[in-house]
N, CA, C and O atoms as a DFTB+ gen file, in Angstrom:
560 C
 N C O
     1  1      17.433      33.296     -22.440
     2  2      15.870      32.626     -22.639
     3  2      16.295      31.056     -22.804
     4  3      16.885      30.589     -23.779
     5  1      15.809      30.244     -21.486
     6  2      15.623      29.547     -21.385
     7  2      15.437      28.402     -22.012
     8  3      14.516      28.558     -22.813
     9  1      15.982      26.996     -22.054
    10  2      16.555      26.009     -22.701
    11  2      14.960      24.877     -22.599
    12  3      14.397      24.729     -21.514
    13  1      14.533      24.318     -23.649
    14  2      13.206      23.765     -23.609
    15  2      13.598      22.534     -22.650
    16  3      12.674      21.870     -22.178
    17  1      15.080      22.164     -22.307
    18  2      15.807      20.995     -21.648
    19  2      15.274      21.514     -20.495
    20  3      14.121      21.136     -20.293
    21  1      15.818      22.391     -19.523
    22  2      16.444      22.725     -18.585
    23  2      15.046      23.357     -17.964
    24  3      14.899      23.206     -16.751
    25  1      13.762      24.216     -18.863
    26  2      12.536      24.037     -18.124
    27  2      12.089      22.390     -17.882
    28  3      11.537      22.016     -16.847
    29  1      12.425      21.492     -19.010
    30  2      11.855      20.437     -18.708
    31  2      11.893      19.456     -17.786
    32  3      10.974      18.727     -17.413
    33  1      13.817      19.511     -17.203
    34  2      14.184      19.077     -15.713
    35  2      13.903      19.841     -14.729
    36  3      14.203      19.395     -13.622
    37  1      13.156      21.409     -14.799
    38  2      13.268      22.063     -13.623
    39  2      11.345      21.625     -13.126
    40  3      10.542      22.137     -12.346
    41  1      11.313      20.830     -13.769
    42  2       9.208      20.814     -13.676
    43  2       9.301      19.235     -13.283
    44  3       8.434      18.803     -12.523
    45  1      10.477      18.210     -13.843
    46  2      10.385      16.680     -13.196
    47  2      11.149      16.515     -11.374
    48  3      11.006      15.833     -10.359
    49  1      12.105      17.825     -11.983
    50  2      12.871      18.383     -10.349
    51  2      12.124      18.797      -8.998
    52  3      12.452      18.633      -7.823
    53  1      10.981      19.403      -9.596
    54  2      10.029      19.750      -8.570
    55  2       9.072      18.802      -8.237
    56  3       8.832      18.348      -7.118
    57  1       8.394      18.462      -9.600
    58  2       7.737      16.502      -8.984
    59  2       7.669      16.177      -7.942
    60  3       6.948      16.135      -6.945
    61  1       9.204      15.775      -8.613
    62  2       9.453      15.121      -7.798
    63  2       9.783      15.069      -6.182
    64  3       9.573      14.088      -5.469
    65  1      10.376      16.404      -5.725
    66  2      10.770      16.622      -4.891
    67  2       9.483      17.028      -4.320
    68  3       9.876      17.063      -3.153
    69  1       8.472      17.301      -4.255
    70  2       7.320      17.393      -4.335
    71  2       6.485      16.244      -3.452
    72  3       6.083      16.112      -2.296
    73  1       6.471      15.412      -4.841
    74  2       6.483      13.725      -3.825
    75  2       7.170      13.262      -3.043
    76  3       6.517      12.708      -2.159
    77  1       8.342      13.197      -2.897
    78  2       9.049      12.586      -2.245
    79  2       8.988      13.176      -0.853
    80  3       8.843      12.530       0.185
    81  1       9.120      14.498      -0.968
    82  2       8.449      15.855       0.774
    83  2       8.003      14.566       0.917
    84  3       8.548      13.696       1.595
    85  1       6.881      14.446       0.185
    86  2       4.807      14.418       1.147
    87  2       5.283      12.863       1.437
    88  3       5.313      12.624       2.644
    89  1       5.560      12.053       0.822
    90  2       5.325      11.042       0.924
    91  2       6.414      10.180       2.096
    92  3       6.208       9.213       2.829
    93  1       7.673      11.074       1.852
    94  2       8.349      11.769       3.841
    95  2       7.723      11.667       5.518
    96  3       7.868      11.024       6.558
    97  1       6.876      12.887       4.877
    98  2       6.330      13.191       5.992
    99  2       5.368      13.468       6.233
   100  3       5.027      14.493       6.825
   101  1       4.251      12.037       5.557
   102  2       3.569      11.486       5.938
   103  2       3.855      10.443       6.590
   104  3       3.620      10.564       7.792
   105  1       4.225       9.563       6.312
   106  2       5.651       8.582       7.332
   107  2       5.268       8.836       8.526
   108  3       4.461       8.288       9.278
   109  1       6.148      10.011       8.646
   110  2       6.089      10.909      10.208
   111  2       4.396      11.090      11.256
   112  3       3.921      10.667      12.309
   113  1       3.962      12.122       9.947
   114  2       3.180      12.127      10.440
   115  2       1.859      10.763      11.333
   116  3       1.325      10.693      12.440
   117  1       1.836       9.822       9.922
   118  2       0.749       8.950       9.973
   119  2       1.257       7.201      11.630
   120  3       0.807       6.243      12.259
   121  1       2.565       8.146      11.338
   122  2       2.915       7.531      12.748
   123  2       4.497       6.629      12.190
   124  3       4.432       5.732      11.350
   125  1       5.356       6.915      12.601
   126  2       7.135       5.748      11.593
   127  2       6.901       5.042      13.006
   128  3       7.655       5.560      13.830
   129  1       6.210       4.160      13.497
   130  2       6.303       3.343      14.259
   131  2       5.717       2.721      13.741
   132  3       6.220       1.601      13.664
   133  1       4.202       2.874      12.957
   134  2       3.835       1.788      12.752
   135  2       4.718       1.631      11.061
   136  3       4.824       0.437      10.782
   137  1       5.268       2.471      10.067
   138  2       6.191       2.335       9.130
   139  2       7.162       1.027       9.074
   140  3       7.301       0.169       8.203
   141  1       7.939       1.258      10.678
   142  2       9.012       0.480      11.569
   143  2       8.136      -1.132      11.064
   144  3       8.328      -1.893      10.116
   145  1       7.187      -1.148      12.158
   146  2       6.810      -2.330      11.761
   147  2       6.620      -3.184      10.452
   148  3       7.272      -4.218      10.314
   149  1       5.915      -2.849       9.690
   150  2       5.795      -2.696       8.606
   151  2       6.816      -4.059       8.306
   152  3       6.758      -5.269       8.085
   153  1       7.901      -2.800       8.489
   154  2       8.987      -3.085       7.612
   155  2       9.963      -4.587       8.279
   156  3      10.686      -5.389       7.689
   157  1       9.671      -4.499       9.340
   158  2       9.429      -5.829      10.669
   159  2       9.813      -7.012       9.316
   160  3      10.688      -7.550       8.638
   161  1       8.200      -6.850       9.641
   162  2       7.278      -7.058       8.852
   163  2       7.211      -8.094       7.214
   164  3       7.107      -9.239       6.774
   165  1       7.313      -7.127       6.959
   166  2       8.061      -7.714       5.429
   167  2      10.029      -8.705       5.041
   168  3      10.562      -9.103       4.006
   169  1      10.517      -8.700       6.734
   170  2      11.886      -9.097       7.211
   171  2      13.039      -7.626       6.729
   172  3      14.185      -7.851       7.119
   173  1      12.902      -6.358       6.044
   174  2      13.471      -5.238       6.692
   175  2      13.643      -5.321       8.232
   176  3      12.643      -5.558       8.910
   177  1      15.089      -5.106       8.944
   178  2      14.645      -4.008      10.259
   179  2      13.477      -2.605       9.713
   180  3      12.800      -2.219       8.761
   181  1      13.737      -2.386      10.622
   182  2      12.723      -1.201      11.631
   183  2      13.261      -0.400      11.411
   184  3      12.511       0.531      11.118
   185  1      14.515      -0.083      11.353
   186  2      14.847       1.379      11.512
   187  2      14.983       1.554      10.378
   188  3      14.060       2.252       9.957
   189  1      15.801       1.230       9.488
   190  2      15.321       1.529       8.160
   191  2      14.250       2.186       7.526
   192  3      14.377       3.025       6.634
   193  1      13.113       1.753       8.043
   194  2      11.888       3.599       7.753
   195  2      12.286       4.342       8.491
   196  3      11.340       5.130       8.524
   197  1      13.185       4.820       9.317
   198  2      13.762       6.153       9.863
   199  2      13.782       6.824       8.566
   200  3      13.103       7.673       7.988
   201  1      15.637       5.563       8.144
   202  2      16.504       6.605       7.197
   203  2      15.696       6.993       5.368
   204  3      15.929       7.827       4.494
   205  1      14.547       5.662       5.560
   206  2      13.481       5.804       4.405
   207  2      13.127       6.800       4.012
   208  3      13.269       7.416       2.957
   209  1      12.427       7.031       5.310
   210  2      11.286       8.226       5.085
   211  2      12.219      10.216       5.431
   212  3      11.591      11.223       5.104
   213  1      13.483      10.314       6.004
   214  2      14.725      11.005       6.515
   215  2      14.947      11.755       4.873
   216  3      14.597      12.905       4.610
   217  1      15.488      10.967       4.068
   218  2      15.557      10.513       2.677
   219  2      14.354      10.847       1.673
   220  3      14.653      10.982       0.486
   221  1      13.390      10.950       1.951
   222  2      11.680      10.738       1.896
   223  2      11.826      12.720       1.485
   224  3      11.683      13.452       0.505
   225  1      12.163      12.835       2.842
   226  2      11.865      14.396       2.946
   227  2      13.102      14.974       2.793
   228  3      13.232      15.589       1.734
   229  1      13.863      14.964       3.384
   230  2      15.288      15.604       3.373
   231  2      15.325      15.874       1.497
   232  3      15.408      17.012       1.036
   233  1      15.235      14.438       0.474
   234  2      15.916      15.361       0.193
   235  2      14.778      15.605      -0.975
   236  3      15.134      16.099      -2.045
   237  1      13.605      15.300      -0.780
   238  2      13.093      15.937      -1.721
   239  2      11.934      17.051      -1.558
   240  3      10.828      17.071      -2.097
   241  1      12.706      18.286      -0.349
   242  2      12.972      19.260      -0.207
   243  2      14.451      19.625      -0.580
   244  3      14.149      20.080       0.523
   245  1      15.498      19.852      -0.905
   246  2      16.695      19.214      -1.274
   247  2      16.453      19.608      -2.574
   248  3      16.914      20.659      -3.022
   249  1      15.600      18.666      -3.374
   250  2      15.104      18.963      -4.597
   251  2      14.390      19.870      -4.746
   252  3      14.444      21.016      -5.193
   253  1      13.858      19.370      -4.414
   254  2      12.610      21.171      -4.570
   255  2      13.523      22.378      -4.872
   256  3      13.359      22.815      -6.012
   257  1      14.454      23.030      -4.120
   258  2      15.544      23.445      -3.569
   259  2      17.053      24.003      -4.684
   260  3      17.712      25.039      -4.779
   261  1      17.064      22.518      -5.427
   262  2      18.336      21.930      -6.532
   263  2      19.175      22.562      -5.007
   264  3      19.720      23.596      -4.620
   265  1      18.926      21.508      -4.621
   266  2      20.365      21.036      -3.791
   267  2      21.182      19.358      -4.222
   268  3      20.755      18.203      -4.212
   269  1      21.750      19.621      -4.370
   270  2      22.590      18.130      -5.097
   271  2      21.757      16.610      -5.591
   272  3      21.720      15.438      -5.217
   273  1      21.039      17.623      -6.851
   274  2      19.941      17.218      -6.949
   275  2      20.451      15.455      -7.716
   276  3      19.747      14.452      -7.835
   277  1      21.826      15.660      -8.085
   278  2      21.775      14.090      -9.230
   279  2      21.919      13.310      -7.895
   280  3      21.214      12.301      -7.914
   281  1      22.830      13.515      -6.388
   282  2      22.903      12.511      -5.419
   283  2      21.889      12.545      -4.770
   284  3      22.024      11.801      -3.798
   285  1      20.542      13.212      -4.795
   286  2      19.875      12.737      -4.049
   287  2      18.778      11.817      -5.117
   288  3      18.466      10.638      -4.953
   289  1      18.430      12.500      -5.950
   290  2      17.987      11.569      -7.150
   291  2      18.606      10.510      -7.595
   292  3      18.040       9.929      -8.521
   293  1      19.914       9.943      -7.099
   294  2      20.695       8.642      -7.292
   295  2      19.651       8.185      -6.351
   296  3      18.785       7.425      -6.784
   297  1      19.627       8.626      -4.882
   298  2      18.751       8.295      -3.870
   299  2      17.828       7.216      -4.112
   300  3      17.645       6.008      -3.961
   301  1      17.269       8.445      -4.634
   302  2      15.606       7.333      -5.187
   303  2      15.353       6.840      -6.731
   304  3      14.319       6.370      -7.205
   305  1      16.748       7.116      -7.440
   306  2      16.803       5.240      -7.562
   307  2      16.594       4.533      -7.129
   308  3      15.531       3.911      -7.117
   309  1      17.877       4.291      -6.411
   310  2      18.054       3.201      -5.002
   311  2      16.504       2.897      -4.735
   312  3      16.036       1.865      -5.217
   313  1      15.893       3.543      -4.171
   314  2      14.535       3.370      -3.555
   315  2      13.026       2.873      -4.358
   316  3      11.840       2.551      -4.438
   317  1      13.815       3.047      -4.633
   318  2      12.733       3.061      -5.558
   319  2      12.822       1.314      -6.467
   320  3      11.938       0.478      -6.659
   321  1      14.234       1.329      -6.830
   322  2      14.125      -0.557      -7.199
   323  2      14.362      -0.346      -6.050
   324  3      14.710       0.834      -6.098
   325  1      14.445      -0.733      -4.722
   326  2      14.087      -1.670      -3.314
   327  2      12.749      -2.030      -3.237
   328  3      12.295      -3.154      -3.023
   329  1      11.595      -0.025      -3.606
   330  2      10.675      -0.453      -3.202
   331  2      10.082      -1.557      -4.041
   332  3       9.100      -2.222      -3.713
   333  1      10.770      -1.687      -5.152
   334  2      10.074      -2.578      -7.200
   335  2      10.076      -3.399      -5.996
   336  3       9.237      -3.364      -5.095
   337  1      11.548      -4.457      -6.111
   338  2      11.416      -5.789      -5.971
   339  2      11.005      -6.241      -4.786
   340  3      10.402      -7.300      -4.614
   341  1      11.433      -5.167      -3.635
   342  2      10.819      -6.437      -1.970
   343  2       9.366      -6.310      -1.672
   344  3       8.706      -7.075      -0.968
   345  1       8.905      -5.125      -2.371
   346  2       7.247      -4.681      -2.095
   347  2       6.428      -4.440      -2.825
   348  3       5.323      -4.295      -2.302
   349  1       6.517      -4.240      -4.646
   350  2       5.689      -4.252      -5.424
   351  2       5.736      -5.230      -6.853
   352  3       5.049      -5.389      -7.863
   353  1       6.363      -5.498      -6.559
   354  2       7.219      -6.034      -8.545
   355  2       6.158      -8.023      -8.074
   356  3       5.779      -8.773      -8.974
   357  1       6.020      -8.244      -6.998
   358  2       4.840      -9.521      -7.070
   359  2       4.062      -9.558      -7.200
   360  3       3.575     -10.479      -7.857
   361  1       3.303      -8.537      -6.646
   362  2       1.387      -7.729      -6.960
   363  2       1.521      -7.487      -8.426
   364  3       0.621      -7.863      -9.178
   365  1       2.466      -6.951      -8.834
   366  2       2.528      -6.835     -10.707
   367  2       2.457      -5.290     -10.506
   368  3       2.261      -4.525      -9.562
   369  1       2.790      -5.162     -12.279
   370  2       2.854      -3.704     -12.430
   371  2       1.205      -2.158     -12.957
   372  3       1.161      -1.123     -13.623
   373  1       0.227      -2.981     -12.126
   374  2      -0.929      -2.977     -11.770
   375  2      -1.569      -2.870     -10.612
   376  3      -2.531      -2.197     -10.242
   377  1      -0.775      -3.758     -10.031
   378  2      -1.847      -4.284      -8.659
   379  2      -2.339      -5.312      -8.835
   380  3      -2.472      -5.822      -9.948
   381  1      -3.040      -6.267      -6.783
   382  2      -4.206      -7.632      -7.307
   383  2      -4.977      -6.960      -6.813
   384  3      -4.785      -7.284      -5.641
   385  1      -5.756      -6.224      -6.784
   386  2      -7.036      -5.949      -6.285
   387  2      -6.626      -5.493      -4.491
   388  3      -7.130      -4.611      -3.795
   389  1      -5.523      -6.501      -4.157
   390  2      -4.834      -5.732      -2.570
   391  2      -4.291      -4.969      -2.257
   392  3      -4.518      -4.333      -1.228
   393  1      -3.227      -4.737      -3.177
   394  2      -1.016      -3.804      -3.324
   395  2      -1.709      -3.233      -4.368
   396  3      -2.710      -3.636      -4.960
   397  1      -0.581      -1.546      -4.620
   398  2      -0.630      -0.480      -5.649
   399  2       0.005      -1.232      -6.484
   400  3       0.426      -2.064      -5.681
   401  1       0.497      -1.660      -7.756
   402  2       1.204      -2.179      -8.020
   403  2       2.202      -1.381      -8.859
   404  3       1.551      -0.505      -9.429
   405  1       3.548      -1.292      -9.200
   406  2       5.115      -1.027      -9.124
   407  2       5.411       0.525     -10.206
   408  3       6.180       1.486     -10.192
   409  1       4.133      -0.050     -11.170
   410  2       3.900       1.911     -12.202
   411  2       4.713       2.976     -11.647
   412  3       5.846       3.420     -11.828
   413  1       3.889       3.178     -11.034
   414  2       4.393       4.707      -9.874
   415  2       5.882       4.520      -9.445
   416  3       6.757       5.385      -9.453
   417  1       6.014       2.921      -8.985
   418  2       7.027       3.236      -8.853
   419  2       8.330       3.666      -9.516
   420  3       9.132       4.514      -9.125
   421  1       8.376       2.745     -10.819
   422  2       8.951       2.746     -11.670
   423  2       8.125       3.981     -13.268
   424  3       8.329       3.566     -14.409
   425  1       7.575       4.886     -13.156
   426  2       8.097       6.631     -13.514
   427  2       8.803       7.470     -12.757
   428  3       9.630       8.201     -13.302
   429  1       8.572       7.517     -11.166
   430  2       9.176       8.038     -10.007
   431  2      10.976       7.362     -10.422
   432  3      11.850       8.200     -10.202
   433  1      11.285       6.524     -10.756
   434  2      12.393       5.706     -10.620
   435  2      12.433       6.403     -12.363
   436  3      12.903       7.528     -12.195
   437  1      12.251       6.284     -13.348
   438  2      12.354       7.358     -14.595
   439  2      12.693       8.412     -14.363
   440  3      13.537       8.994     -15.045
   441  1      11.897       9.115     -12.944
   442  2      12.031      10.685     -13.115
   443  2      13.320      10.805     -12.689
   444  3      14.210      11.571     -13.060
   445  1      13.303       9.906     -11.820
   446  2      14.923      10.132     -10.393
   447  2      16.338       9.449     -12.406
   448  3      17.387      10.045     -12.651
   449  1      16.127       8.970     -12.764
   450  2      16.985       8.484     -12.941
   451  2      17.323       9.878     -14.055
   452  3      18.490      10.270     -14.055
   453  1      16.332      10.593     -14.966
   454  2      16.266      11.265     -15.690
   455  2      17.307      12.573     -14.818
   456  3      18.133      13.136     -15.537
   457  1      17.248      12.935     -13.564
   458  2      17.599      14.241     -13.572
   459  2      19.164      13.605     -13.196
   460  3      20.162      14.245     -13.528
   461  1      19.286      12.218     -12.435
   462  2      20.497      11.446     -12.263
   463  2      21.599      12.360     -13.724
   464  3      22.554      13.134     -13.679
   465  1      21.005      11.889     -14.572
   466  2      21.814      11.550     -16.230
   467  2      22.101      13.027     -16.386
   468  3      23.209      13.512     -16.157
   469  1      20.971      13.767     -16.817
   470  2      20.962      14.956     -17.053
   471  2      21.030      16.128     -16.419
   472  3      21.249      17.068     -17.184
   473  1      20.906      16.438     -15.152
   474  2      21.112      17.204     -14.042
   475  2      20.349      18.329     -13.974
   476  3      19.893      18.731     -15.044
   477  1      20.089      18.956     -12.954
   478  2      18.969      19.921     -13.092
   479  2      19.379      21.315     -12.032
   480  3      19.221      21.334     -10.811
   481  1      19.906      22.365     -12.837
   482  2      20.930      23.597     -12.348
   483  2      19.510      24.657     -12.621
   484  3      19.726      25.757     -12.111
   485  1      18.702      24.609     -13.019
   486  2      17.531      26.255     -13.233
   487  2      17.201      25.981     -11.980
   488  3      17.063      24.936     -11.344
   489  1      17.062      27.512     -11.654
   490  2      16.758      28.370     -10.068
   491  2      16.861      26.660      -9.040
   492  3      16.029      25.755      -8.988
   493  1      18.292      26.787      -8.318
   494  2      19.172      25.881      -7.680
   495  2      19.930      26.563      -6.810
   496  3      20.663      27.505      -7.109
   497  1      19.763      26.086      -5.680
   498  2      20.414      26.293      -4.447
   499  2      22.107      26.222      -5.277
   500  3      22.964      27.105      -5.248
   501  1      22.188      24.748      -6.036
   502  2      23.134      25.348      -6.445
   503  2      23.833      25.434      -6.434
   504  3      24.664      24.951      -5.665
   505  1      24.039      26.591      -7.892
   506  2      24.271      27.709      -8.636
   507  2      24.914      28.833      -8.152
   508  3      25.685      29.563      -8.774
   509  1      24.422      28.958      -6.601
   510  2      24.829      30.061      -6.026
   511  2      25.759      29.127      -4.793
   512  3      26.848      29.514      -4.369
   513  1      25.371      28.400      -4.539
   514  2      26.880      28.009      -3.384
   515  2      28.566      27.831      -4.017
   516  3      29.645      28.198      -3.550
   517  1      28.091      26.877      -5.662
   518  2      29.399      25.940      -6.323
   519  2      29.062      27.095      -7.162
   520  3      28.798      26.465      -8.186
   521  1      28.815      28.735      -7.588
   522  2      29.194      29.034      -7.976
   523  2      30.845      28.938      -8.992
   524  3      31.078      28.439     -10.092
   525  1      31.721      29.661      -8.004
   526  2      32.594      29.977      -8.352
   527  2      33.251      28.794      -8.609
   528  3      33.967      28.717      -9.607
   529  1      33.102      27.744      -7.768
   530  2      34.093      26.100      -8.356
   531  2      33.864      26.523      -9.794
   532  3      34.856      26.726     -10.495
   533  1      32.593      26.680     -10.320
   534  2      32.092      26.334     -11.481
   535  2      32.699      27.356     -12.426
   536  3      32.483      27.195     -13.627
   537  1      33.405      28.348     -12.044
   538  2      33.998      29.969     -12.939
   539  2      35.281      29.398     -13.388
   540  3      35.847      29.536     -14.472
   541  1      35.773      28.454     -11.907
   542  2      36.783      28.293     -11.498
   543  2      37.732      27.330     -12.679
   544  3      38.863      27.472     -13.143
   545  1      36.467      26.139     -12.913
   546  2      36.825      25.018     -13.825
   547  2      36.694      25.713     -14.739
   548  3      37.851      25.941     -15.093
   549  1      35.754      26.446     -15.669
   550  2      36.193      26.433     -16.917
   551  2      37.092      27.399     -17.274
   552  3      37.246      27.581     -18.481
   553  1      37.798      28.141     -16.405
   554  2      38.555      29.421     -16.758
   555  2      40.064      28.388     -16.431
   556  3      41.061      29.093     -16.587
   557  1      40.487      26.680     -15.960
   558  2      41.281      26.361     -15.972
   559  2      41.712      25.992     -17.525
   560  3      42.823      25.518     -17.761
């Protein structure tokens, strides 16, 4: 029987994965060149937009299937810190009527940090890929 913490962490991992996957996908569908131009306009290298979109999309998918959850979540923590400090912080927690606040970024950061700390192995591809290593480590 699964423990409550495992089920809870699985729910966070799936919601976080879907959220970031969709955010990354939308960046490409809406014209990544526009996002790159916006990055340039706020003083960030435009090429960084491609990296962010790939991390969001590929990382989101990886979280959904449970591949490298701690590493991916760590990257998401960094993305949310960067987005909050560089873009959202000046607008306030709830926004300023012209742009979104940083409340969602904080929630996503907290979810990602929870997965970094606790990991999420329930229904995860990592269990299949690294099963032998886990058994080997337990026998030492």
